[in-house]
N, C-alpha and C positions, 0 to 999 in steps of 0.2 A: 173615463176610458176614451182613448182616441184610436183612429183607424190603424195607426202603425203599431199599436200595442196588442192588437187582437191576435190570439193564437187559435188556429183552426182546431175544431173539436171533432175527434174521430167518430164519436157516437152520432153526430149529425152528418157524417160523410162530407165534411166541408173541404173543398178545394176552390180557392178564390181565383176566378178568371181575371188575369191581369193584362193580357195582351191586347193593346188598344186596336190593333189591326183586326183581330178576330171580333172584338166587341162591335166595331164599325160594320163588319160584314154581316153580323146578326141583324143590326138595324136596317141595313140596305136590303136584306132578304125579306123583310116584313111585307106581307101583302098590303097593297094600298086599299084602304077602306076606312070606314068610320067607327070600327069596333073599338071597344075599350081593350086595354092590355091587362092581362093577369100575369104577374110574375111570381113564381114559387121559388123560395130560397134566394132572396135578393142579396144575402150575405153582407158584404161591405158597401153595396150600392154601386159597384163598378159598372154594371149594365144598366141599373136603374137610372143613373144620371143621364144616359143617352135616351132612354125610353120616355122619361118625363118631358124631354124636349120636343117629342113627337106627338104624344097623346097623354090622356090621363091613365094612371096606372093603379090597379088594385094589387097590392103585394101581400104575400103570406110568408111569414118568417117564424120558425119554431124556436129559435134561440133567443131567449129573453134579453141576453146581453147585447146581441146584435140589434134587436128591436129598439133598445134605448139609443144605440149609436145612430141607427137610421133616422129615428125621430129627431135627433139633434142635427144630423147632417142635412136632412131635407125639411127643416122646419118651415122654410118659405113655401116649398111645394105642397106641404101638408096644409098650411094655412090657406093657400089659394085653391085647395082641392084638386091639384094636379096629381097628388099621391095620397093613397089611403093605405095604412099598414095594419094588417091583421096579425096580432101576435098569438101564436099557437100552432098546433098541428093542422095542416090544411086538410088532411084526410078526415079529421073530426068535423070540420066545417062543411065538407062536401056532401050535400044531399044529392038530389037528382041533378041539380045545377049548382055550380060554385058561386056564380053571381046571377043577378036577375035581368041581364041584358046581353046581347051578342058580344062575344069577346074572342080575342086571339091569345093563346097561351104562348108567351115568349119568355124563356128562362134557361139558365144554366142549372139543370136539375141535379139534386143530390143522387149519386149513382144507386144508392141502396133502395130508393123508392121510385126510380125513374120509370121503369116499365109499368108499375101499378098506376102512376099518375097519368101516363100517356093513355093507357086503356080506359081510365075514368074519363079523361078528356074526350076520347073517341065516342064514349057513350053519352056525354053531356050535350043536350040539344042546344045549349047556349054557346058552346065552344065551336067556332067555325074554322079556325086554323091553329096548327100546333107548330111552333118554331122553337126547337129546344136543343140544348147541348147535352149529350149523354155519352156513355162509353161507346167506342166505335163499333164493337160487336153487336150492341143492342140496336144502334142506328142501322146497321147492315141488315139485321133481321126484319126491321120494320119496312125497309126499302128494297128487299130482295125480289128478284124476278124468278119465275118458274125455271127449274133446271139448275139454279145455283144451289150449292150445298147448304147454304144458310137459309134457304127458302123454307118457311115453316108456318105454324099457326098464326104468328104475329103478322107475317107477310100477307096471308090470306085475309085475315080480319081487316087489315088496313086497305088492301086492294079492293075489298068488297064495298067500301064506302068512301074511298078517297084516292087521291094521287099522292105519291111520296117521292122525295129525292134528297140526296145528301148535298148540302150546301158547301161545306168545307170540313176537311179533316184537321184535327188540332193536336199538336204534340204535347207531351207532359210539361214541357218548358213554358207553356202559356199560363200555367197555374202556379199558385203559391198556397200550400206546398204542392210540388209536382206529384200527380198520381203515378202509379206504376204502369198505367196502360194508356193507349191512345184514345182520344175522344173524337166526336164529330158533331157538327150542327146539322140537323136535318129538318125538312119542312113537310108537313102533312096538310093538304088542303081538302077539307071534307066536303062531300056532297050529300051525305046522310049521316045517321048515328048508328053505332053498333047496338043491336037490340035482341039478336036471336041467340039466346043461351044454348038452345038445343044444337044449333049449327056449330057453335064453339065447342060443345061437348064432343061432337064428332071429330072436330079438328084435333082436340087434345088426344083422343084415342089414335087418330091417324098418324100423328107425329110423335107418339110416346117413345117409340124406339126407331129413330130416323134411318138407321142402317138396315133395318129389316124391311121386307116388302110391305106394301100398303095392305095387301090381302091378309098377311100374317097379323099385322097390328089390329085391323078392323075385326078380325075373327075372334078377338078377345071379348068383343061386346056384341057383335052381330052374327046372325046365322050364316055359316059359310056357303051353303047352297044358294041362299038368297043373294049373297055377295057375288058369287060366280055368275049368276044370271044378270045382275046389275052391271058387272064388269063387261060382260059380253055385249050387253045392250049399248054401252058407252064406247065399245071397241077399245077397252083398256086391257093391255096384256097383264096376265096374272102375276108376273114378276116385277111389275113397276114399283118404283120406290116413292115414298111420300112426296119428295121434293120435285118429282118429275111431272106431276099434274099441274094444271093451271088453276087459277082461282075459279074460273068458269066451270072446270071439271068438278071441283069440290061442291059447287052449288048444285050441279046436275046429279052428282052422287047422293047428295043430301036429300034431294027431292024424291029420288027413287027408293031410298032405303028408310025414309022417314016412316 
């Protein structure tokens, strides 16, 4: 098998990033530090070839055909320990930490597991920064500010422990085969790890039906009279929508109704 004969497999959500300008922008946006790089879904190695020039890389690839191709393509880098390839499902390998040293996640993530992977990386104490390509709407949710329609649970979770920003928006033409949607590279720089499951449970209830009022959503789980008291204490109007609160508001709300 050679690189040119590879056909993307739908079951693995494969869209190979080919645009050299975007690939270079990803590398340029990497935080400057001594961390190892973890790449999930290296595919044909188009990003990997840039990453191994900068640092040592721990890669995770689920497609056994691509594993063989990567091992052949990067034989020199594997022999000199610039690259280590783990063949198999990264989610099966991921315990509390994916690797046993500080790392930055840098990857063009398969769309179908992107959100799950980012949330696991946010919880992983060894993961310090996340620089990934995902579908645009997912990137916008992780990077949204209060008041924006897409501001939701993912935005609050991220803002609670990190700063986030979109690096570059990427059109379908940058990929082979081209997906049907736009993509984006975004960066999360962590200052802590997500660890409060009870807080995230509250967020799930709060944003379950985003068009309804926050009071209505929370009333499905919490006592309405208690909620009214808490809202008054925080000077929140009872008709406020979930996306109109700030991350700080949600933490104050959580403390009072816990």
